[in-house]
C-alpha positions as a LaTeX table, in Angstrom:
\begin{tabular}{lrrr}
\hline
Residue & $x$ (\AA) & $y$ (\AA) & $z$ (\AA) \\
\hline
Met1 & $-17.70$ & $-113.35$ & 184.58 \\
Thr2 & $-18.47$ & $-116.55$ & 182.74 \\
Ser3 & $-21.84$ & $-116.82$ & 181.13 \\
Thr4 & $-22.57$ & $-120.06$ & 183.01 \\
Val5 & $-22.84$ & $-118.13$ & 186.25 \\
Leu6 & $-25.77$ & $-115.95$ & 185.35 \\
Asp7 & $-27.40$ & $-117.70$ & 182.45 \\
Pro8 & $-30.95$ & $-118.88$ & 183.17 \\
Pro9 & $-30.94$ & $-122.13$ & 185.17 \\
Thr10 & $-32.54$ & $-125.29$ & 183.89 \\
Thr11 & $-34.56$ & $-125.66$ & 187.10 \\
Pro12 & $-37.21$ & $-123.24$ & 188.32 \\
Thr13 & $-36.13$ & $-120.38$ & 190.58 \\
Arg14 & $-37.26$ & $-120.15$ & 194.18 \\
Thr15 & $-40.89$ & $-119.23$ & 194.56 \\
Thr16 & $-40.96$ & $-116.27$ & 196.94 \\
Thr17 & $-43.23$ & $-113.98$ & 194.94 \\
Ala18 & $-46.96$ & $-113.52$ & 195.23 \\
Pro19 & $-49.25$ & $-116.22$ & 193.82 \\
Ala20 & $-50.25$ & $-116.13$ & 190.21 \\
Gly21 & $-53.49$ & $-114.49$ & 189.23 \\
Pro22 & $-54.77$ & $-110.99$ & 188.43 \\
Ala23 & $-52.67$ & $-109.38$ & 191.14 \\
Ala24 & $-49.53$ & $-111.05$ & 189.83 \\
Ser25 & $-50.01$ & $-109.49$ & 186.43 \\
Ala26 & $-50.01$ & $-105.95$ & 187.81 \\
Ser27 & $-48.15$ & $-103.34$ & 185.86 \\
Pro28 & $-44.46$ & $-103.41$ & 186.69 \\
Gly29 & $-44.06$ & $-99.63$ & 186.33 \\
Tyr30 & $-42.37$ & $-97.43$ & 188.89 \\
Arg31 & $-45.58$ & $-95.56$ & 189.73 \\
Arg32 & $-47.55$ & $-98.68$ & 190.57 \\
Leu33 & $-44.67$ & $-100.04$ & 192.61 \\
Leu34 & $-44.36$ & $-96.81$ & 194.62 \\
Thr35 & $-48.06$ & $-96.92$ & 195.46 \\
Ser36 & $-47.87$ & $-100.52$ & 196.68 \\
Pro37 & $-48.38$ & $-101.04$ & 200.43 \\
His38 & $-45.25$ & $-100.61$ & 202.58 \\
Val39 & $-42.92$ & $-99.85$ & 199.66 \\
Pro40 & $-42.58$ & $-96.06$ & 200.25 \\
Arg41 & $-41.76$ & $-96.53$ & 203.94 \\
Leu42 & $-39.29$ & $-99.33$ & 203.37 \\
Leu43 & $-37.56$ & $-97.48$ & 200.56 \\
Thr44 & $-37.41$ & $-94.22$ & 202.52 \\
Gly45 & $-36.06$ & $-95.94$ & 205.61 \\
Ala46 & $-33.41$ & $-97.73$ & 203.57 \\
Val47 & $-32.33$ & $-94.51$ & 201.85 \\
Val48 & $-32.15$ & $-92.41$ & 205.01 \\
Gly49 & $-30.50$ & $-95.17$ & 207.02 \\
His50 & $-27.91$ & $-95.73$ & 204.31 \\
Leu51 & $-26.89$ & $-92.06$ & 204.12 \\
Pro52 & $-24.06$ & $-92.47$ & 206.68 \\
Val53 & $-22.29$ & $-94.85$ & 204.29 \\
Ala54 & $-22.19$ & $-92.12$ & 201.63 \\
Met55 & $-21.54$ & $-89.24$ & 204.04 \\
Ala56 & $-19.04$ & $-90.56$ & 206.59 \\
Pro57 & $-15.97$ & $-91.12$ & 204.37 \\
Leu58 & $-16.22$ & $-87.61$ & 202.88 \\
Ala59 & $-17.02$ & $-86.05$ & 206.25 \\
Leu60 & $-13.96$ & $-87.70$ & 207.78 \\
Leu61 & $-11.72$ & $-86.66$ & 204.88 \\
Ile62 & $-12.88$ & $-83.05$ & 205.16 \\
Ala63 & $-12.78$ & $-82.94$ & 208.97 \\
Val64 & $-9.21$ & $-84.25$ & 209.17 \\
Arg65 & $-7.93$ & $-81.87$ & 206.51 \\
Ala66 & $-9.75$ & $-78.91$ & 208.09 \\
Gln67 & $-8.02$ & $-79.68$ & 211.38 \\
Gly68 & $-4.61$ & $-79.78$ & 209.72 \\
Gly69 & $-4.29$ & $-83.55$ & 209.48 \\
Ser70 & $-2.60$ & $-85.31$ & 206.58 \\
Val71 & $-4.25$ & $-86.83$ & 203.54 \\
Gly72 & $-2.88$ & $-90.17$ & 204.71 \\
Leu73 & $-4.67$ & $-89.94$ & 208.06 \\
Ala74 & $-7.86$ & $-88.76$ & 206.37 \\
Gly75 & $-7.73$ & $-91.69$ & 203.97 \\
Leu76 & $-6.96$ & $-94.11$ & 206.79 \\
Leu77 & $-10.04$ & $-93.10$ & 208.78 \\
Ala78 & $-12.28$ & $-93.18$ & 205.71 \\
Ala79 & $-10.90$ & $-96.57$ & 204.68 \\
Ala80 & $-11.24$ & $-97.92$ & 208.24 \\
Phe81 & $-14.90$ & $-96.95$ & 208.27 \\
Gly82 & $-15.45$ & $-98.49$ & 204.84 \\
Val83 & $-13.65$ & $-101.76$ & 205.65 \\
Ser84 & $-15.40$ & $-102.26$ & 208.96 \\
Ala85 & $-18.80$ & $-101.43$ & 207.45 \\
Ala86 & $-18.17$ & $-103.94$ & 204.68 \\
Val87 & $-16.86$ & $-106.84$ & 206.76 \\
Ala88 & $-19.68$ & $-106.52$ & 209.29 \\
Gln89 & $-22.48$ & $-106.96$ & 206.75 \\
Pro90 & $-22.41$ & $-110.78$ & 206.39 \\
Gly91 & $-22.41$ & $-111.17$ & 210.16 \\
Trp92 & $-25.37$ & $-108.82$ & 210.56 \\
Ala93 & $-27.15$ & $-110.60$ & 207.70 \\
Thr94 & $-26.69$ & $-113.93$ & 209.44 \\
Leu95 & $-28.19$ & $-112.37$ & 212.58 \\
Leu96 & $-31.10$ & $-111.08$ & 210.47 \\
Glu97 & $-31.82$ & $-114.64$ & 209.37 \\
Arg98 & $-31.62$ & $-115.99$ & 212.92 \\
Arg99 & $-33.16$ & $-113.20$ & 215.02 \\
Gly100 & $-35.27$ & $-111.26$ & 212.53 \\
Gln101 & $-34.94$ & $-107.78$ & 211.11 \\
Thr102 & $-36.39$ & $-105.49$ & 213.79 \\
Val103 & $-34.05$ & $-106.21$ & 216.72 \\
Thr104 & $-30.95$ & $-106.35$ & 214.52 \\
Leu105 & $-31.62$ & $-103.09$ & 212.69 \\
Leu106 & $-32.55$ & $-101.17$ & 215.85 \\
Ala107 & $-29.34$ & $-102.29$ & 217.57 \\
Cys108 & $-27.31$ & $-101.15$ & 214.57 \\
Gly109 & $-29.05$ & $-97.77$ & 214.46 \\
Leu110 & $-28.36$ & $-97.07$ & 218.12 \\
Gly111 & $-24.74$ & $-98.12$ & 217.76 \\
Thr112 & $-24.27$ & $-95.90$ & 214.72 \\
Ala113 & $-25.65$ & $-92.85$ & 216.52 \\
Gly114 & $-23.41$ & $-93.43$ & 219.52 \\
Cys115 & $-20.23$ & $-93.87$ & 217.48 \\
Phe116 & $-20.73$ & $-90.73$ & 215.41 \\
Leu117 & $-21.48$ & $-88.76$ & 218.57 \\
Gly118 & $-18.13$ & $-90.00$ & 219.86 \\
Leu119 & $-16.39$ & $-88.91$ & 216.67 \\
Ala120 & $-17.90$ & $-85.46$ & 217.11 \\
Val121 & $-16.49$ & $-85.21$ & 220.63 \\
Val122 & $-12.90$ & $-86.13$ & 219.72 \\
Arg123 & $-10.86$ & $-84.19$ & 217.19 \\
Pro124 & $-9.75$ & $-86.76$ & 214.59 \\
Ala125 & $-6.57$ & $-84.90$ & 213.63 \\
Gly126 & $-5.58$ & $-84.37$ & 217.27 \\
Gln127 & $-6.58$ & $-87.79$ & 218.61 \\
Pro128 & $-6.01$ & $-90.14$ & 215.69 \\
Val129 & $-6.08$ & $-93.35$ & 217.76 \\
Trp130 & $-9.49$ & $-92.61$ & 219.26 \\
Ala131 & $-10.72$ & $-91.41$ & 215.89 \\
Leu132 & $-9.56$ & $-94.66$ & 214.27 \\
Leu133 & $-11.26$ & $-96.80$ & 216.92 \\
Leu134 & $-14.51$ & $-94.87$ & 216.64 \\
Ser135 & $-14.39$ & $-94.96$ & 212.83 \\
Val136 & $-14.04$ & $-98.74$ & 212.96 \\
Ala137 & $-16.85$ & $-99.03$ & 215.52 \\
Ala138 & $-19.13$ & $-96.79$ & 213.44 \\
Gly139 & $-18.52$ & $-98.96$ & 210.40 \\
Leu140 & $-19.17$ & $-102.15$ & 212.34 \\
Cys141 & $-22.54$ & $-100.75$ & 213.44 \\
Thr142 & $-23.69$ & $-100.01$ & 209.89 \\
Ala143 & $-27.19$ & $-101.44$ & 209.57 \\
Pro144 & $-27.63$ & $-104.13$ & 206.85 \\
Leu145 & $-30.53$ & $-102.25$ & 205.29 \\
Glu146 & $-29.70$ & $-103.20$ & 201.71 \\
Ala147 & $-29.69$ & $-106.91$ & 202.52 \\
Ala148 & $-32.87$ & $-106.53$ & 204.56 \\
Leu149 & $-34.66$ & $-104.71$ & 201.74 \\
Arg150 & $-33.41$ & $-107.20$ & 199.16 \\
Ala151 & $-34.97$ & $-110.01$ & 201.19 \\
Leu152 & $-38.27$ & $-108.12$ & 201.52 \\
Trp153 & $-38.75$ & $-107.24$ & 197.85 \\
Pro154 & $-40.27$ & $-110.63$ & 196.94 \\
Glu155 & $-42.72$ & $-110.15$ & 199.81 \\
Val156 & $-44.00$ & $-106.73$ & 198.73 \\
Thr157 & $-43.93$ & $-107.12$ & 194.93 \\
Arg158 & $-46.26$ & $-109.01$ & 192.63 \\
Gly159 & $-44.62$ & $-111.25$ & 190.11 \\
Pro160 & $-41.17$ & $-111.43$ & 188.49 \\
Ala161 & $-41.69$ & $-108.34$ & 186.31 \\
Gln162 & $-42.45$ & $-106.10$ & 189.27 \\
Leu163 & $-39.57$ & $-107.64$ & 191.21 \\
Arg164 & $-37.19$ & $-106.63$ & 188.41 \\
Thr165 & $-38.66$ & $-103.12$ & 188.50 \\
Ala166 & $-38.15$ & $-103.08$ & 192.26 \\
Leu167 & $-34.49$ & $-103.97$ & 191.84 \\
Ser168 & $-34.08$ & $-101.11$ & 189.34 \\
Leu169 & $-35.87$ & $-98.74$ & 191.73 \\
Asp170 & $-33.67$ & $-99.99$ & 194.55 \\
Ala171 & $-30.60$ & $-99.13$ & 192.48 \\
Cys172 & $-32.07$ & $-95.67$ & 191.82 \\
Ala173 & $-32.66$ & $-95.15$ & 195.53 \\
Gln174 & $-29.11$ & $-96.10$ & 196.41 \\
Glu175 & $-27.79$ & $-93.63$ & 193.87 \\
Val176 & $-29.97$ & $-90.96$ & 195.46 \\
Val177 & $-28.05$ & $-91.79$ & 198.64 \\
Phe178 & $-24.72$ & $-91.21$ & 196.92 \\
Ile179 & $-25.95$ & $-88.00$ & 195.29 \\
Ala180 & $-27.55$ & $-86.55$ & 198.40 \\
Gly181 & $-24.86$ & $-87.78$ & 200.79 \\
Pro182 & $-21.92$ & $-85.72$ & 199.48 \\
Leu183 & $-24.13$ & $-82.68$ & 198.94 \\
Leu184 & $-25.49$ & $-82.98$ & 202.48 \\
Val185 & $-21.94$ & $-83.11$ & 203.83 \\
Leu186 & $-21.16$ & $-79.89$ & 201.96 \\
Ala187 & $-24.39$ & $-78.15$ & 203.05 \\
Leu188 & $-24.15$ & $-79.23$ & 206.69 \\
Gly189 & $-20.49$ & $-78.33$ & 206.87 \\
Val190 & $-21.29$ & $-74.78$ & 205.74 \\
Thr191 & $-24.37$ & $-74.33$ & 207.94 \\
Ile192 & $-23.65$ & $-76.18$ & 211.19 \\
Gly193 & $-19.95$ & $-77.05$ & 210.99 \\
Gly194 & $-17.99$ & $-80.27$ & 210.72 \\
Thr195 & $-18.54$ & $-81.48$ & 214.30 \\
Ala196 & $-22.31$ & $-81.14$ & 214.12 \\
Thr197 & $-22.24$ & $-82.85$ & 210.73 \\
Leu198 & $-20.88$ & $-85.99$ & 212.36 \\
Val199 & $-23.73$ & $-85.90$ & 214.91 \\
Ala200 & $-26.26$ & $-85.44$ & 212.08 \\
Ile201 & $-24.83$ & $-88.46$ & 210.26 \\
Gly202 & $-25.41$ & $-90.64$ & 213.31 \\
Leu203 & $-28.96$ & $-89.37$ & 213.75 \\
Leu204 & $-29.79$ & $-90.07$ & 210.11 \\
Gly205 & $-28.61$ & $-93.65$ & 210.52 \\
Leu206 & $-30.78$ & $-94.09$ & 213.61 \\
Val207 & $-33.90$ & $-92.54$ & 212.05 \\
Gly208 & $-33.63$ & $-94.63$ & 208.88 \\
Ala209 & $-33.09$ & $-97.88$ & 210.77 \\
Leu210 & $-36.02$ & $-97.08$ & 213.07 \\
Ala211 & $-38.39$ & $-96.34$ & 210.17 \\
Phe212 & $-37.42$ & $-99.53$ & 208.35 \\
Ala213 & $-37.29$ & $-101.85$ & 211.34 \\
Thr214 & $-40.75$ & $-100.90$ & 212.60 \\
Ala215 & $-42.47$ & $-101.33$ & 209.22 \\
Arg216 & $-44.88$ & $-104.26$ & 209.16 \\
Pro217 & $-43.04$ & $-106.39$ & 206.55 \\
Ala218 & $-39.79$ & $-106.10$ & 208.54 \\
Arg219 & $-41.53$ & $-106.96$ & 211.83 \\
His220 & $-43.27$ & $-109.99$ & 210.35 \\
Trp221 & $-40.50$ & $-111.27$ & 208.09 \\
Arg222 & $-39.25$ & $-114.79$ & 208.72 \\
Pro223 & $-36.69$ & $-116.63$ & 206.61 \\
Ala224 & $-38.14$ & $-119.08$ & 204.12 \\
Pro225 & $-37.13$ & $-122.70$ & 204.80 \\
Ala226 & $-34.57$ & $-124.17$ & 202.44 \\
Ala227 & $-36.06$ & $-126.16$ & 199.59 \\
Pro228 & $-33.47$ & $-128.77$ & 198.58 \\
Gly229 & $-33.97$ & $-130.90$ & 195.53 \\
Pro230 & $-34.77$ & $-130.20$ & 191.87 \\
Thr231 & $-37.07$ & $-127.25$ & 192.62 \\
Ser232 & $-34.40$ & $-125.24$ & 194.42 \\
Ala233 & $-32.71$ & $-122.39$ & 192.56 \\
Ala234 & $-29.40$ & $-123.20$ & 194.23 \\
Pro235 & $-28.08$ & $-125.82$ & 196.63 \\
Thr236 & $-28.60$ & $-125.37$ & 200.33 \\
Ala237 & $-25.56$ & $-123.69$ & 201.90 \\
Pro238 & $-23.71$ & $-124.83$ & 204.98 \\
Ala239 & $-24.52$ & $-122.81$ & 208.08 \\
Gly240 & $-22.42$ & $-119.75$ & 208.77 \\
Phe241 & $-21.97$ & $-116.32$ & 207.33 \\
Ala242 & $-19.41$ & $-117.52$ & 204.77 \\
Gly243 & $-21.73$ & $-120.20$ & 203.39 \\
Pro244 & $-22.64$ & $-118.39$ & 200.13 \\
Leu245 & $-18.98$ & $-117.99$ & 199.18 \\
Arg246 & $-18.59$ & $-121.75$ & 198.94 \\
Tyr247 & $-20.35$ & $-121.59$ & 195.57 \\
Pro248 & $-18.59$ & $-120.44$ & 192.38 \\
Gly249 & $-21.45$ & $-118.26$ & 191.14 \\
Thr250 & $-21.59$ & $-116.20$ & 194.32 \\
Arg251 & $-17.80$ & $-115.85$ & 194.37 \\
Thr252 & $-17.78$ & $-114.62$ & 190.77 \\
Leu253 & $-20.36$ & $-111.94$ & 191.50 \\
Ala254 & $-18.52$ & $-110.88$ & 194.65 \\
Ser255 & $-15.22$ & $-110.62$ & 192.75 \\
Ala256 & $-16.81$ & $-108.40$ & 190.11 \\
Leu257 & $-18.08$ & $-105.97$ & 192.74 \\
Leu258 & $-14.75$ & $-106.03$ & 194.59 \\
Cys259 & $-12.95$ & $-104.82$ & 191.47 \\
Ala260 & $-15.60$ & $-102.20$ & 190.76 \\
Gly261 & $-15.32$ & $-100.96$ & 194.33 \\
Val262 & $-11.57$ & $-100.33$ & 194.04 \\
Ala263 & $-12.16$ & $-97.88$ & 191.22 \\
Leu264 & $-15.04$ & $-96.17$ & 193.02 \\
Gly265 & $-13.08$ & $-95.82$ & 196.26 \\
Ala266 & $-10.16$ & $-94.20$ & 194.47 \\
Leu267 & $-12.53$ & $-91.64$ & 192.97 \\
Asn268 & $-13.25$ & $-90.03$ & 196.36 \\
Val269 & $-9.56$ & $-89.44$ & 197.05 \\
Leu270 & $-9.02$ & $-88.29$ & 193.47 \\
Ala271 & $-11.80$ & $-85.75$ & 193.95 \\
Leu272 & $-10.12$ & $-84.46$ & 197.13 \\
Ala273 & $-6.78$ & $-84.22$ & 195.32 \\
Phe274 & $-8.35$ & $-82.33$ & 192.41 \\
Ala275 & $-10.10$ & $-79.99$ & 194.86 \\
Glu276 & $-6.87$ & $-79.11$ & 196.67 \\
His277 & $-4.89$ & $-78.90$ & 193.45 \\
Asp278 & $-7.36$ & $-76.52$ & 191.81 \\
His279 & $-8.30$ & $-74.65$ & 195.01 \\
Asp280 & $-11.93$ & $-75.66$ & 194.44 \\
Pro281 & $-13.25$ & $-77.38$ & 197.61 \\
Ala282 & $-16.62$ & $-78.14$ & 196.02 \\
Leu283 & $-14.99$ & $-80.78$ & 193.79 \\
Thr284 & $-14.58$ & $-83.03$ & 196.85 \\
Thr285 & $-18.33$ & $-83.56$ & 197.00 \\
Val286 & $-19.48$ & $-82.64$ & 193.49 \\
Met287 & $-17.44$ & $-85.32$ & 191.69 \\
Pro288 & $-18.81$ & $-88.25$ & 193.76 \\
Ala289 & $-22.28$ & $-86.74$ & 193.43 \\
Ala290 & $-21.81$ & $-86.56$ & 189.65 \\
Leu291 & $-20.90$ & $-90.25$ & 189.57 \\
Ala292 & $-24.02$ & $-91.06$ & 191.58 \\
Ala293 & $-26.14$ & $-88.84$ & 189.31 \\
Gly294 & $-24.89$ & $-90.80$ & 186.31 \\
Ser295 & $-25.78$ & $-94.04$ & 188.06 \\
Leu296 & $-29.26$ & $-92.74$ & 188.86 \\
Ile297 & $-29.78$ & $-91.88$ & 185.19 \\
Gly298 & $-28.40$ & $-95.26$ & 184.18 \\
Ser299 & $-30.71$ & $-97.14$ & 186.53 \\
Leu300 & $-33.78$ & $-95.23$ & 185.35 \\
Leu301 & $-32.94$ & $-95.86$ & 181.70 \\
Tyr302 & $-32.00$ & $-99.48$ & 182.26 \\
Gly303 & $-35.21$ & $-100.14$ & 184.16 \\
Arg304 & $-37.20$ & $-99.07$ & 181.09 \\
Leu305 & $-35.23$ & $-101.08$ & 178.54 \\
Arg306 & $-36.75$ & $-104.11$ & 176.87 \\
Arg307 & $-33.85$ & $-106.41$ & 177.58 \\
Thr308 & $-32.55$ & $-109.25$ & 175.46 \\
Gly309 & $-29.66$ & $-111.56$ & 176.17 \\
Thr310 & $-28.44$ & $-112.99$ & 179.45 \\
Leu311 & $-27.70$ & $-111.36$ & 182.78 \\
Ala312 & $-24.05$ & $-112.33$ & 182.31 \\
Gly313 & $-23.85$ & $-110.48$ & 179.00 \\
His314 & $-25.43$ & $-107.35$ & 180.45 \\
Ala315 & $-23.10$ & $-107.49$ & 183.45 \\
Arg316 & $-20.01$ & $-107.77$ & 181.23 \\
Val317 & $-21.04$ & $-104.75$ & 179.14 \\
Ala318 & $-21.75$ & $-102.72$ & 182.27 \\
Ala319 & $-18.41$ & $-103.64$ & 183.86 \\
Phe320 & $-16.49$ & $-102.67$ & 180.72 \\
Gly321 & $-18.38$ & $-99.37$ & 180.45 \\
Leu322 & $-17.62$ & $-98.55$ & 184.10 \\
Leu323 & $-13.91$ & $-99.15$ & 183.59 \\
Ala324 & $-13.73$ & $-97.25$ & 180.29 \\
Gly325 & $-15.61$ & $-94.31$ & 181.77 \\
Leu326 & $-13.04$ & $-93.88$ & 184.56 \\
Val327 & $-9.98$ & $-93.84$ & 182.30 \\
Pro328 & $-10.28$ & $-90.16$ & 181.21 \\
Leu329 & $-9.89$ & $-89.05$ & 184.84 \\
Leu330 & $-6.26$ & $-90.25$ & 184.67 \\
Leu331 & $-5.63$ & $-87.37$ & 182.25 \\
Glu332 & $-6.32$ & $-84.83$ & 185.05 \\
Pro333 & $-9.06$ & $-82.86$ & 183.29 \\
Ala334 & $-10.00$ & $-79.34$ & 184.31 \\
Pro335 & $-12.56$ & $-79.06$ & 187.16 \\
Ala336 & $-15.67$ & $-78.66$ & 185.00 \\
Ala337 & $-14.57$ & $-81.46$ & 182.68 \\
Ala338 & $-13.76$ & $-83.71$ & 185.65 \\
Val339 & $-17.33$ & $-83.36$ & 186.93 \\
Leu340 & $-18.76$ & $-84.20$ & 183.51 \\
Val341 & $-16.41$ & $-87.15$ & 183.06 \\
Ala342 & $-17.44$ & $-88.54$ & 186.48 \\
Val343 & $-21.00$ & $-88.92$ & 185.21 \\
Val344 & $-19.99$ & $-91.42$ & 182.50 \\
Pro345 & $-18.91$ & $-94.42$ & 184.64 \\
Gly346 & $-22.01$ & $-93.89$ & 186.74 \\
Leu347 & $-24.20$ & $-94.67$ & 183.74 \\
Phe348 & $-22.87$ & $-98.24$ & 183.84 \\
Leu349 & $-22.63$ & $-98.71$ & 187.61 \\
Ala350 & $-26.36$ & $-99.19$ & 188.25 \\
Pro351 & $-26.84$ & $-101.77$ & 185.45 \\
Leu352 & $-23.89$ & $-103.70$ & 186.87 \\
Leu353 & $-25.43$ & $-103.73$ & 190.35 \\
Ile354 & $-28.89$ & $-104.61$ & 189.04 \\
Asn355 & $-27.59$ & $-107.63$ & 187.13 \\
Val356 & $-25.43$ & $-108.81$ & 190.02 \\
Phe357 & $-28.30$ & $-108.73$ & 192.50 \\
Ala358 & $-30.70$ & $-110.26$ & 189.98 \\
Gly359 & $-28.17$ & $-113.03$ & 189.46 \\
Leu360 & $-28.25$ & $-113.88$ & 193.15 \\
Asp361 & $-31.68$ & $-115.43$ & 192.68 \\
Gln362 & $-30.02$ & $-117.98$ & 190.38 \\
Val363 & $-26.79$ & $-118.70$ & 192.21 \\
Ala364 & $-27.28$ & $-117.89$ & 195.91 \\
Pro365 & $-27.73$ & $-120.82$ & 198.28 \\
Ser366 & $-31.35$ & $-121.49$ & 199.14 \\
Gly367 & $-32.47$ & $-119.85$ & 202.39 \\
Met368 & $-29.44$ & $-117.52$ & 202.59 \\
Leu369 & $-30.40$ & $-114.60$ & 200.37 \\
His370 & $-29.74$ & $-112.13$ & 203.21 \\
Thr371 & $-26.18$ & $-113.33$ & 203.63 \\
Ala372 & $-25.48$ & $-113.64$ & 199.91 \\
Ala373 & $-26.72$ & $-110.09$ & 199.32 \\
Ala374 & $-24.61$ & $-108.90$ & 202.25 \\
Trp375 & $-21.52$ & $-110.47$ & 200.71 \\
Met376 & $-22.14$ & $-108.50$ & 197.52 \\
Ile377 & $-22.34$ & $-105.30$ & 199.58 \\
Thr378 & $-19.26$ & $-106.36$ & 201.53 \\
Ser379 & $-17.27$ & $-107.00$ & 198.36 \\
Leu380 & $-18.16$ & $-103.59$ & 196.96 \\
Gly381 & $-17.35$ & $-101.93$ & 200.26 \\
Leu382 & $-14.02$ & $-103.72$ & 200.65 \\
Gly383 & $-13.09$ & $-102.71$ & 197.14 \\
Gln384 & $-14.00$ & $-99.09$ & 197.87 \\
Ala385 & $-11.98$ & $-99.12$ & 201.08 \\
Ala386 & $-8.99$ & $-100.63$ & 199.28 \\
Gly387 & $-9.28$ & $-98.05$ & 196.52 \\
Thr388 & $-9.47$ & $-95.25$ & 199.08 \\
Ala389 & $-6.41$ & $-96.50$ & 200.96 \\
Leu390 & $-4.33$ & $-97.11$ & 197.82 \\
Ala391 & $-5.24$ & $-93.77$ & 196.29 \\
Ser392 & $-4.54$ & $-91.93$ & 199.55 \\
Thr393 & $-1.10$ & $-93.51$ & 199.72 \\
Ala394 & $-0.39$ & $-92.60$ & 196.11 \\
Val395 & $-1.60$ & $-89.02$ & 196.52 \\
Gly396 & 0.33 & $-88.54$ & 199.76 \\
Ala397 & 3.53 & $-89.83$ & 198.17 \\
Ala398 & 3.18 & $-87.78$ & 194.97 \\
Ala399 & 5.08 & $-84.54$ & 194.75 \\
Pro400 & 2.87 & $-81.47$ & 194.32 \\
Ser401 & 2.65 & $-80.19$ & 190.79 \\
Pro402 & 1.93 & $-76.68$ & 189.53 \\
Pro403 & $-1.73$ & $-75.66$ & 189.32 \\
Arg404 & $-3.40$ & $-76.52$ & 186.06 \\
\hline
\end{tabular}
């Protein structure tokens, strides 16, 4: 990233926060934010509704392998879900801006529930074509809850300081998703079986979307009109879901998350390979959960830092730390060490995401924050899907080696 992308602009940023005054100077702490009206419901709905994204790839990997399918097929289904979920986000975000949040999110929730019910009915290893189609459909129905919440934060926070705290809390919440998701897959698989786990994933997506979509801020949200001219944080984008990508700043942020996603997607397959290699099935879920736990810790710590420097500088440090933290996994550490090592890159993941999404306020086209945020999510998801597919191919082609 070049520092010109995220350095503070010379013109004022868009004014979507609450008016100045005593309320605007409220404490930006996590506790005050969590007691603000509507925040607990919105955050809970976003977390629950986003669980399928964290659960489905692992659930599909485990289900296919349990039914005797190949690692390649398992990776294909997981990658298909990830790619379709990612590419659908900008389109859904555009619909959010045109039709509002409630109708769009409810439609996505119902579609998600139906697709995962279909996946539970078919046996992925025995009917790979149907499983592939349903995996793609389930991904396409993924509700754009992150983009919706990102657009609502300025409406439910008071002042720039509390907005920054909200973004840190948002990052924490998403890491809770990626900690709880893998562990829920493991727990549900043991208690109710793999088929019922797929049904549960669909129901979680529906419940989360319903809770979020029926909250008052979501029901009353309307897109702010574009404000062209010297007071606009960024130029007004052309219509269409690809509009934000016409601007270099947005493309730079999207490219950074695409590269980060490749590494994160490969980690899931690496965890599965380690689990089979060491005859320790728990590694399949514990390693991704460890990464998410590190990111949760990183977001909590980063949210409390008194920051100096530019967003670009913070983003560069976080990106380098994420990459450096993943390198030791190439040395095939023992199971316990692999779990501990997986925590390290997570410490830098949340700061990277926080700075990228904070940077959107400076570089995203005016009036298209939904779509710009969705493209960030899409880029990360596409990178994860590519990493999953590439790692699955590499693992499937590798000759088995003796147990460590």
